[in-house]
N, C-alpha and C positions, 0 to 999 in steps of 0.2 A: 504484777508490775503496776502501779497508778499509769503512768505515763504511755503504756500500751492499752489500757483499760480503758481509760478515762481521757479526752483531749481536755485543752482548757475552758473552750466553751462550755463545756457540758460543768466542771467544776464552777465557771461564773454561774450558772443554769441556777446549780444549788445552792450558791451563794444566795442569790437574787430571791431564792423560793424562800428565803428566811430560814435559813440554817447554818449561821456561819459555824459553827463548832465544828460538824460535818465539812464544812468547804476549809476552815482551817485546818485540818487534819488532811484532808485530800491535797492543800497546797503544798503545806510540808514533806509529804511523802512525793510528791510531783517533781518538787524542787531537789529532792536527791538525786532525781535520774537527771531533772534540767535547772543545774543549780541557776543560771546566768538567763530563763525565761523571764525576760522585763514584765509580762504582766503578771505573771502569777506571784513576783516578787511584790509589784507595789499592788495588789490588790490584799496578800497577806498583812501586808505594812496597813493596809485600812483597817482591816480587821481589829489587830493589835491596838489600834489607835484607838478604835471604838472599846475596848477593853479595858483603855486605860494603862494600858503597856507600853509608856510612851517611847524607853528607851530601844526595847525592840522594834518598837514602829520607826522610830529614827534611824535606827541600824540599815532597815530594810528600802525605808527612804534613799537613804546616802549612797547605797547599794544601786539603786535606780540608777541615780545621778551618775556612777562610777559606771554602769552598762551604757548608760545615753544622757550626756552632760546637757543637754537641750531640752530635757523631759521637764517642761516648765510645772506641770501639776505639782511633781515631788519637791519640787521646789517649795511650793505653796502650803503642801500639807505638814512639809518640818517649818514653817513658817506658823502655821495655824496650832501645831504643838506646842511651839514656844509661847506662842499668845496666851495657851491656856496654862503655860506655867508662868506667867507674868512677864517672860523675858522678851518684853516689847522691843527694846534696841536690836536684840539678836535675829527677832522676828523680821525686822525695819532690813536689817543687812541681807537675810536670806531672799524678802521678794525684792529687793534693788537688785540680786544678782538674776532675780527672772526676769525683772525689766531689761537687763542687760542683753537678754537672748530677744528678747521680743517687745520692746516698748511700748507697744500697743495692746499688749494682751489685757483682754477686760477683768479677767477673774483675779488676775494679780493687783490691777487698780483699786479693784472692790478691796482687797484684801488690804492693800496702803492705806486706803479712807478705815477703814475697821479699826486697824491698826493706830490711826490718828484719832479714831474715838474715844477707844479705852486709855489715851494718854490726856484725853479732854485738851488736844491740841486740834479748836473747831479751825483755826484759819488755813492750816496745811491741809485738813479734809475738806474743806470747802476747796481747793487747786485741786486736788486729786477728782471731786466731782464735776469741776468746770473741763476738765479734760476729758472726763467719760462720756460726758452730754455730746462734746464731739464728735467723738467716736463712737457711740453707740445711742443719739436720740431718740429711735424707738422704744427702747429698753423700759418697760417699766420701773423695773428695780433701780435705775438711775434715777428718777423723781422722787420714788416712794424712799431713797436713801435721802435725796436734797428735804423733804419734807421732815422726816425725824430729825435731820441736823437744825433745820430752823427751830423747829417745836423747842426743840432741848435748848435753844437759846434764846426760846420765848418770842422768837418773830414769828408769830402766828398768821400774820397776810402771808407772808411768803412761802408758810409751811400750807396755809391751805391752797394757793396759787399751784404749788408741787401737787399736793393730793388729788386736786381736779384734774392736771395731765394724766395722775395714774388713771382716775374712773373713767377718762377718754380712750384709754389704751387697755383697760380691765373694767368693765362695767360690772362684772359678778364679783369684785374682790371687796366680800362685808368686812374685813379687817381695815382697809383703808376709808369705809364709809364713818365707823368707828373714830377713827382719827379726824377725819373731817368735821364730826361732830362735836370732839374732844375741844377742836381748835376756837371752832367758833363760840363754844360756850367757853373758852377763854377770853374771847374778846366780849362777852357778855350780848352774844349774838344768839339769842334764844330761839326764835322763831327757824333760824337754819341749823343748830347745832340738834332741834329735835327730827325734822326733815330729815337729815343724814342719819340720825340714830335710828329711825325708823326703819329706812332705807336699809342698814347692816342687817336689821333684826328680822326684814324681812326674806333676806338673802340664808341667815343662820339664826336662829331662835335659840341657840346657844351662846350666843353675844348679848344678851336680854341684861345680865347682872352684873356689866361690866361698870355702869353708872348708874348707880342707884337713884340719882336727881333727874337724870332723862328719863329711866324706866318709868319715873311717875308719872312723866308727863306725858306718854305715849298713849 
């Protein structure tokens, strides 16, 4: 019997080693003996989600919530599945349920921000980021999100200011330098665009072909 031969940590390790098929088999057998094991249920749901078997994943995430109604991550995963199936209103409701458990949960707030972006509701997306920057001001992902949102709005000066904050926190993030280069290019600041693009390439040569115009000038 799996529950006797393997403990949950060993199955998790098999999953992390890159063998989700084997891990899935073991979780299923494990759960026949410990049907209310929260960790196994949640992890198996994740495997189904990655397989795009959304209904099986949803059933298991809901079971996790029935076992522990305050398990925020399960609400978030349900919301992500609803986003993937274009049910943005349903996703919003689920994320709000997660916020009812912890109004300052940054993972939930990031997902709400993403949900608003998918609906092109930039005003609401900004409001969520303003809350995030107060809660987690040292998190570079907050400033990345600001930069991306400003770039979508073609507000390149504020996008640059946000990406520069990312650079201060994550100086080796090559993609961020590409974004800086493209923002400067949009403003026709060629020297800055070339300099940041060159910095990106020095960190990751695979980014060389992202922009042919800047590539020619390096």
